[in-house]
C-alpha positions in Angstrom: -22.9 14.6 8.6 -21.5 18.0 8.6 -23.1 20.0 5.9 -20.7 22.7 5.5 -18.8 23.4 2.2 -15.3 22.8 2.3 -12.5 23.5 0.2 -8.4 23.1 -0.1 -5.7 23.1 -2.2 -5.5 20.0 -3.7 -2.2 19.8 -5.6 1.2 19.6 -4.2 2.9 22.7 -3.1 5.5 24.6 -5.0 5.9 25.4 -8.7 3.9 24.1 -11.1 1.9 24.4 -14.3 -1.5 24.0 -12.5 -2.8 24.5 -9.0 -6.2 23.0 -8.4 -8.6 24.6 -5.9 -11.2 22.0 -5.0 -14.6 23.0 -3.0 -17.1 20.5 -2.1 -20.8 21.3 -0.4 -24.2 23.0 -0.8 -22.2 26.3 -1.3 -19.9 25.6 -3.7 -21.8 27.0 -6.7 -22.6 30.1 -4.8 -19.3 30.7 -3.7 -17.9 30.5 -7.6 -20.6 32.4 -8.9 -19.5 35.3 -6.1 -15.6 34.9 -7.4 -15.6 33.9 -10.9 -16.1 36.2 -14.0 -16.4 35.2 -17.7 -15.2 37.3 -20.7 -17.9 40.1 -20.7 -20.2 39.1 -18.1 -21.0 37.9 -14.4 -22.5 34.8 -13.0 -25.3 36.4 -10.7 -26.8 32.9 -9.5 -25.3 29.5 -9.2 -28.1 27.8 -11.5 -26.1 29.3 -14.8 -23.3 26.7 -14.2 -24.0 23.5 -16.1 -22.8 20.4 -14.8 -19.5 18.7 -16.1 -18.7 22.0 -17.9 -15.3 23.7 -18.2 -15.7 27.6 -17.8 -12.8 30.3 -18.9 -12.6 33.4 -16.9 -10.7 35.4 -14.0 -11.2 34.9 -10.1 -11.9 38.3 -9.0 -12.4 39.6 -5.6 -15.9 40.9 -5.4 -14.5 43.6 -2.7 -12.8 46.1 -4.6 -12.6 44.2 -7.8 -9.0 42.6 -7.6 -8.2 40.2 -10.5 -6.4 37.2 -8.6 -5.8 34.8 -11.4 -6.8 33.8 -14.9 -8.3 30.4 -14.4 -10.4 27.4 -15.7 -13.1 26.7 -13.8 -14.8 22.9 -13.3 -18.4 22.2 -12.5 -19.7 18.8 -11.4 -23.2 18.9 -9.7 -24.1 16.1 -7.2 -24.6 13.5 -7.3 -22.4 12.9 -10.2 -19.5 14.3 -8.6 -16.6 12.8 -6.3 -18.3 13.2 -3.2 -21.8 13.3 -4.7 -22.3 16.9 -3.5 -21.7 20.0 -5.6 -18.2 20.3 -6.3 -16.0 22.8 -7.9 -12.5 22.9 -8.8 -10.5 26.0 -10.0 -7.9 25.4 -11.9 -5.4 28.3 -11.5 -1.8 28.9 -12.2 0.7 26.9 -10.5 2.9 28.1 -7.5 1.9 28.9 -4.0 0.8 32.5 -4.2 -2.0 32.4 -6.5 -3.3 28.9 -5.0 -3.2 30.5 -1.8 -4.7 34.0 -2.3 -8.0 32.1 -4.0 -8.2 29.3 -1.5 -8.3 32.7 1.6 -11.0 34.3 -1.0 -13.4 31.2 -1.3 -13.0 30.7 2.7 -13.8 34.4 3.3 -16.8 34.1 0.9 -18.2 30.9 3.2 -16.3 27.7 2.9 -13.7 26.3 5.6 -10.9 24.6 5.3 -10.7 20.6 4.7 -9.4 18.1 7.2 -7.2 15.4 5.7 -9.1 13.1 3.4 -12.5 14.8 4.2 -13.0 14.7 0.2 -12.9 11.0 0.4 -14.6 10.7 3.5 -17.7 12.6 2.2 -17.7 10.4 -0.6 -17.8 7.3 1.8 -20.4 8.8 4.0 -22.2 9.8 1.0 -22.4 6.2 -0.3 -20.4 6.4 -3.7 -17.6 4.2 -2.3 -17.0 1.8 0.3 -14.4 1.8 3.3 -11.9 -0.5 1.1 -12.3 1.8 -1.7 -11.5 5.0 0.5 -8.7 3.5 1.8 -7.6 2.4 -1.9 -7.6 6.1 -2.8 -4.9 6.7 -0.5 -2.7 3.5 -1.2 -3.2 4.8 -4.9 -1.6 8.0 -4.1 1.1 6.2 -2.0 2.0 3.7 -4.3 5.5 2.6 -4.3 5.7 1.0 -7.6 4.1 -0.1 -10.7 3.0 -3.6 -9.2 1.5 -1.7 -5.9 -0.2 0.6 -8.1 -1.6 -2.1 -10.1 -3.1 -3.8 -6.8 -3.9 -0.6 -5.4 -6.3 0.2 -8.4 -7.8 -3.5 -8.1 -8.9 -2.3 -4.7 -10.2 1.2 -5.8 -12.3 -0.5 -8.5 -14.4 -2.1 -6.0 -13.1 -5.8 -6.5 -12.2 -6.7 -2.8 -15.8 -5.2 -2.1 -17.6 -7.5 -4.0 -15.9 -10.5 -2.6 -16.5 -9.4 0.7 -20.3 -8.8 -0.1 -20.5 -12.2 -1.4 -19.0 -13.7 1.4 -21.2 -11.5 4.0 -24.3 -12.5 1.9 -23.7 -16.0 2.5 -23.0 -15.3 6.1 -26.4 -13.5 6.4 -28.4 -16.2 4.8 -26.7 -18.7 7.4 -28.0 -16.4 10.0 -31.1 -15.9 8.9 -31.6 -20.0 8.9 -30.1 -20.0 12.6 -32.8 -17.2 13.7 -35.5 -18.9 12.3 -34.8 -21.7 14.0 -34.4 -20.2 17.5 -37.4 -18.1 17.1 -39.7 -20.8 15.6 -38.7 -24.2 16.5 -42.3 -25.6 16.5 -42.8 -24.2 12.5 -39.6 -24.7 11.1 -38.1 -27.8 13.0 -35.8 -29.0 10.2 -34.6 -25.4 9.6 -31.0 -26.3 10.6 -29.2 -28.8 8.7 -25.7 -28.9 10.5 -24.2 -30.6 7.9 -25.1 -28.7 5.1 -24.4 -25.3 6.9 -21.0 -26.6 7.8 -20.2 -27.1 4.4 -21.7 -23.9 3.3 -19.5 -22.0 5.5 -16.5 -23.8 4.8 -16.6 -23.7 1.1 -18.3 -20.1 1.0 -16.7 -18.3 3.9 -13.6 -19.9 5.1 -12.0 -20.9 1.7 -12.1 -17.5 0.2 -11.1 -15.6 3.5 -7.9 -17.8 3.6 -7.3 -16.9 0.1 -7.7 -13.3 0.8 -5.3 -13.9 3.8 -2.6 -15.9 1.9 -2.8 -12.7 -0.6 -1.7 -10.2 1.9 1.3 -12.4 3.0 1.9 -12.8 -0.6 1.5 -9.5 -1.8 3.1 -7.7 1.2 6.2 -7.1 -0.8 4.6 -6.2 -3.8 2.7 -3.3 -1.6 5.6 -2.3 0.9 8.8 -3.5 -1.4 11.6 -5.9 0.0 14.5 -4.7 2.3 17.7 -6.2 1.0 20.9 -6.4 3.2 24.3 -7.1 1.2 26.6 -9.1 3.8 29.9 -10.5 3.5 33.6 -10.3 4.4 35.6 -7.0 3.6 36.7 -6.7 0.0 34.1 -9.5 -1.2 32.4 -7.0 -3.7 29.5 -5.9 -1.7 29.7 -2.0 -2.6 30.6 -3.0 -5.9 27.5 -5.1 -6.4 25.4 -2.4 -4.8 26.1 -0.1 -7.3 25.2 -2.4 -10.1 22.0 -3.2 -8.6 21.2 0.4 -8.4 23.2 1.2 -12.0 24.9 3.9 -10.3 27.8 4.8 -8.1 26.1 5.1 -4.7 29.0 3.0 -2.6 32.8 4.1 -2.5 34.5 1.2 -3.7 38.4 0.9 -3.2 41.0 -1.8 -3.1 41.2 -0.8 0.9 39.5 -3.0 3.4 37.0 -1.6 5.7 36.1 1.3 3.4 32.6 1.0 4.0 31.7 1.5 8.0 28.4 2.5 8.1 25.2 1.1 6.4 24.7 2.6 3.1 21.1 2.5 1.9 19.3 3.3 -1.5 16.4 2.0 -3.5 15.7 0.4 -7.2 12.8 -1.0 -8.8 12.9 -4.4 -10.7 10.0 -5.2 -13.0 7.8 -2.8 -10.7 8.6 -4.1 -7.1 10.7 -1.7 -5.0 13.6 -3.2 -3.5 15.5 -1.3 -0.3 19.3 -1.8 -0.7 21.5 -1.9 2.3 25.3 -1.9 1.6 27.0 -2.8 4.9 30.5 -3.0 6.5 32.3 -6.2 5.9 32.3 -8.4 9.1 35.8 -9.7 10.6 37.6 -9.4 13.7 38.7 -6.0 14.1 40.5 -3.7 16.7 39.1 -0.5 15.0 36.3 0.8 17.6 34.7 2.6 14.2 34.7 -0.7 12.4 33.1 -2.6 15.2 30.2 0.0 15.3 29.8 -0.4 11.6 29.8 -4.7 12.0 26.8 -4.1 14.8 25.0 -2.1 12.4 25.6 -4.7 9.9 23.9 -7.7 12.1 21.1 -5.0 12.9 20.2 -4.6 9.5 20.7 -8.1 8.8 18.0 -8.6 11.5 15.4 -5.9 10.0 16.2 -7.5 6.5 13.1 -9.3 4.5 16.0 -11.1 2.3 20.0 -11.3 2.8 22.6 -11.4 0.1 25.5 -13.0 1.3 28.8 -12.2 -1.3 31.8 -14.6 -1.2 34.4 -14.7 -3.5 34.0 -17.1 -6.5 37.7 -17.7 -7.1 38.8 -18.5 -3.5 38.2 -21.3 -1.1 35.4 -20.2 1.5 37.0 -18.8 5.0 35.9 -19.3 8.3 34.6 -15.8 8.5 32.2 -16.9 5.3 30.8 -19.5 7.4 30.6 -17.6 10.6 28.3 -14.9 8.8 26.5 -17.7 6.9 25.7 -19.0 10.5 24.9 -15.5 11.4 22.1 -15.2 9.0 20.3 -17.9 10.7 16.8 -18.8 9.1 16.4 -15.6 7.4 15.8 -16.0 3.5 19.0 -15.4 1.7 20.9 -15.9 -1.5 24.4 -16.4 -2.1 26.5 -14.8 -4.3 29.7 -15.5 -5.8 31.3 -12.6 -6.9 34.6 -12.3 -8.7 33.8 -14.7 -11.5 35.9 -12.8 -13.8 39.0 -14.3 -11.6 38.2 -17.5 -11.7 40.0 -19.7 -14.4 39.6 -23.1 -13.4 36.4 -25.5 -13.5 33.2 -25.8 -11.2 33.4 -23.0 -8.4 36.8 -22.3 -6.7 34.6 -21.4 -3.5 33.7 -24.9 -2.7 30.7 -24.2 -1.1 29.8 -26.6 1.7 26.6 -28.6 0.6 24.1 -27.2 3.0 25.1 -23.8 1.1 23.4 -25.5 -1.6 20.1 -25.7 -0.4 20.2 -21.7 -0.7 20.0 -20.3 -3.9 23.8 -19.6 -5.5 24.5 -17.3 -8.1 27.8 -16.9 -10.0 28.3 -13.0 -10.6 30.8 -10.8 -11.5 30.3 -7.0 -9.9 33.0 -5.4 -11.9 31.6 -6.9 -15.4 28.5 -7.5 -14.5 28.2 -10.5 -16.0 25.4 -12.6 -13.6 23.7 -9.4 -12.5 20.6 -9.8 -14.6 20.3 -13.4 -13.2 20.4 -12.0 -9.5 18.0 -9.2 -10.5 15.4 -11.9 -11.8 15.7 -13.7 -8.6 15.2 -11.0 -6.5 11.8 -10.4 -8.3 11.0 -14.1 -8.1 11.6 -13.7 -4.1 9.6 -10.8 -3.9 6.3 -11.6 -6.1 6.4 -15.4 -4.7 3.7 -17.0 -6.6 2.1 -13.6 -7.7 2.7 -13.3 -11.7 0.1 -10.9 -12.2 -0.8 -8.2 -10.0 -3.6 -6.7 -12.4 -7.0 -7.6 -10.2 -4.8 -9.2 -7.7 -6.4 -8.4 -4.3 -4.0 -7.3 -1.4 -5.7 -6.4 1.7 -4.1 -4.0 4.1 -3.3 -4.4 7.6 -6.3 -3.5 9.3 -8.6 -5.6 6.4 -6.3 -8.9 6.9 -6.9 -8.4 10.8 -10.6 -8.1 10.5 -10.6 -10.9 8.0 -8.8 -13.3 10.8 -11.3 -12.4 13.3 -14.1 -13.4 10.8 -12.2 -16.5 10.0 -11.7 -17.4 13.7 -15.8 -16.8 14.1 -16.3 -18.7 11.0 -14.6 -21.7 12.2 -15.6 -21.6 15.8 -19.4 -21.8 14.5 -18.4 -24.9 12.1 -17.1 -26.7 15.5 -20.1 -25.9 17.0 -22.3 -27.2 14.6 -20.0 -30.1 14.4 -20.8 -31.2 18.3 -24.8 -30.1 17.8 -24.2 -27.2 19.8 -27.4 -25.0 20.7 -28.1 -22.7 17.5 -27.8 -19.7 19.6 -24.1 -20.2 20.2 -23.7 -20.9 16.6 -25.6 -17.7 16.0 -23.6 -15.9 18.4 -20.3 -17.0 16.1 -21.8 -16.2 12.7 -23.0 -12.9 13.6 -19.5 -11.9 14.9 -18.2 -12.8 11.5 -20.6 -11.0 9.7 -19.9 -7.9 12.1 -16.5 -8.2 11.2 -17.1 -8.0 7.3 -19.1 -4.9 8.3 -16.2 -3.4 9.8 -14.1 -3.9 6.7 -16.7 -2.3 4.2 -17.2 0.5 6.4 -21.2 -0.6 7.5 -20.3 -0.9 11.1 -17.2 1.8 11.0 -17.2 4.1 14.0 -16.0 7.8 14.2 -12.4 6.8 15.8 -11.9 4.3 13.1 -13.0 6.7 10.3 -10.7 9.4 11.9 -7.6 7.1 12.1 -8.0 6.1 8.3 -8.7 9.1 6.7 -6.0 11.3 9.0 -3.6 9.3 6.8 -4.8 11.3 3.7 -3.2 14.3 2.5 -5.5 17.9 2.4 -7.3 18.1 -0.6 -8.1 14.1 -1.4 
């Protein structure tokens, strides 16, 4: 592994209260000793720094004695640090120039600029965290909602690692049994009990893998958010509904049909889940070429959405254009919203929804008064989380992990089939070894440099 000392500004650019310049490596303490001056004295050697202490003083250029900034300096000697190396963090005043000047100084004194994610990569390579936790660091930083953050923190705590290691331990035990039977058939003739091994793989390998893969499917919207397209005829209240859900005036609302001609996008959070809302042009027959382009974009937006809200008018009968839009949505998940209940004075619903529409979720609302909006919010939330009631401790693998879990599941299932047809132990062992290797790639024990490069390139510099 590269034994150089790396440095980076670990805080976002721009004005702020504090900027942190982070160093990690064997020369972190000597470099700090060279540039840091406490009140009334100097550090002549790094041995004077005690671990996990905060020191007050100034950063001073050794050449000329120019004071760069008044700082607090944090010292964390390895292995009790983020990277398991000696780590120094210089807490300077916020802003670009002070942080940049200090960074240039420590580089001149022997550090080098870090690559994106290099601090976390060193934590992984030095064994402080496994690859699932390293990926979780980035996911915590990029979390789009409170729910997404809670799920990412569960990964960061190592909960996924523990589950996968438990599965891998079972696979390795089975692998030992198979290989013993292959290598020493005369000494251990009863080693391979096909029925027992099939049961062990099914219960302790296949079942937990299927649950984790299911978690990815159920939890994707918690991690990424839900794309929602609002569709309907002109003037049914799509833009008013958009504004109600956003709790701000985002879409222009007028009494004129065709006011919205392009897709208007914004996001909102409901119970910690992000929803990406799209208000679209009303769908109807129009000779206006601009409106036609807007309606084409409406169809495109619907195709890309996770969920479609179809808006109709509660006080008027369903029209042919409403039915055409309903059919256009196809099998896409949908909620039918009967808007303008403030105008309906009769009983039942004036829209007279077709019976097949009742199979979808149908909610009465008034985008004008806000009536029924909270019920719609609750329905959107239920759609997003599915059966996931609580994300604290809920493990949501990322796409890379899910793909490797599926390969592991396929190999484990193939091993069960081989055992069921009394295939040669050598053939069973091949699939068992493949299953183990897939889990090793998730955890990082079999990770190649190009894989690590791809993962850590997603990180910001300084993390």
